[in-house]
N, C-alpha and C positions, 0 to 999 in steps of 0.2 A: 234551692233543690227544690223547693215545699212544693213551686206549681207539678214541677215533672212529675214527683210520687203521685202529688194529686191527681195530674191526668193518668197516670198509672193505673191507679187506685180506681178511677172510674171505666176506665176501658176493661179491667177487670171485671169488675161490677156486670158491668154489661155482656162481657160476656159468657161469667156466668148465668145471667138471665138469661141468655139468648139460649146454653146447653138445656136449664130447666123446661124453657119452649121447645125444645125437640124431643126432648125426652117425654113433655106430656103429649107432644106429636105421632109416635113412637107407641107409645098407649092406648091412642086410640086407633089406628090405624093397625096395631096388632091385630085383631079380631079378624079384620081386611085382608091380611096378608099370608092367608094359609093359599088363595089362589094364585099369590101372586109369581111372577119369575123371581126367585132365589135373587138370581144376577143383574136385575135391574131396583129390587131393593139393596144390594151393598152399592150397586153403582151412585143412587140416588142418595144414599146415603154416604158415600162419600165425598161427593160432591159437596152437601150440606157442612161436612167438616172443613171441605176447603175453604169454604164461602167462608165459615167462623173462623178459622187461620185468619184467612184477608180481611175481615174487617175487624179481626182485633189488630192485626200491622198498621191498617187504615186509624184505626183510632189512636195509634201509639207516633205517626209519620207526621212530620213537621214540614217537611220540604215536595212542594208543590210538587214539582216533577211527577215523584215518587208517591204520591198522593194519586196524579192522576194514572199512575201504571195500576197502580190497586184497586182501582174504582173501574177503569178497564176488566182488569182481570175479574172483577166482581159480576159487572155486566157479563162476560163470557162464560163465568159459572151460572147465571140466571137462565141464558141461552139454552147452555146444556141442557139445564135440569128441567126447562122447558122441551127440550128436544128431546130427552130422554120419558118424559111422562107423554108426549103426545104420539105415538105409536101405541100403547098402551088404552089411549081413548078412542082411538079408530080401529084399533081390533076387537072393540067392548062387542061389536053387532056378530063375530064368528061363532 
């Protein structure tokens, strides 16, 4: 039980650190979000939270097949984040 408990505590600490990191990012970008599309901001926030949840499950997962699925899920979320940001960068010249 000790090893499992330590793993959960470590995973919880990593999740907390990631949440604090996201909050810092939000504070930095708040000034720039006034002209951003609110729907894009909500979508990116949802994707960040989904990624955070997947990372937490990955940290706790012990089955290799489950870990592989979670890793693929995180990669897919990363692609969605990149795709959501791409139009923003491309439309900057409008």
